[in-house]
C-alpha angles and dihedrals in degrees: 000000000000129000117193116207112202110202122199135183113166089339097110092118090059104034099092090064090053095047093048091051085062097043088050095054119130085232117027122226116247091245139001117211119189123195129187107194098215101296091117097215100109107064093103089064094071092069093045096049112031091164090068122082110229133206110186108183123209092207132035113253097184127241100287099046092039093053093045093051091051091048089058090057095056116105101174127095094247133032137185131186123224126190110233088232091061136062143202133244108254095252097042098108093045091053095044093046088075091063116121098170123091092250132027120191130183141176129279139223109217112210140157136082094296099042093124088073090074093043091054093045096046107027094155097057102036131075134178115266126174093328092314133076127259108217116198115211104177109152091005136096132237135181095261099049114136114242141174107264099223092046091053094043090058090058103032133190096289119167113254115241109267094012114157116249091239094043107043093167091217094158093047090052091048093049095047091047094050093046090049089052091056100260115173118235136204128182128214106209093214133091106250100158129065106208114198122208111197143150094272096048110137093224105061099159102092 
């Protein structure tokens, strides 16, 4: 029921960790789609992971167009996007597969060499945990929320008016559009995503 779209732009050196966190799930997703948006550093992964469907772009489409194109390729009832620099807890798909709402959100563990950026930016919703930061996201979106494919497709990953070129806010736009359309939401009060902040992270403006 769940397709996971792994999105990469200059994350080729981290992507195997992400893919293997999905292949090692207690319940596998229905399909794994991997897209390199024109960086050209992921071709070696096709040989390593034949069970993954790859889209390796010759030219960079940018976040919004890239995400929208991948959404049109999804055939399952639910979809979630996962940055190739991040990874999932090993029971994440099993837990999320019980979702019956239009959107399912969950908490995050922020890790990596630049993790303090998130703590400084969101001091009220983060707390130190085992050397990382636990980020509570109840009632709020994030880029790896699970959502019903058809509900998301009706809204799409359109750029918000006035959005900065390096901060297209595609997940925020999708969330707001789905909520405005009456989407139902549930929250899993557990951290299922490990979100890595690092020197090559696409969003550097925190």
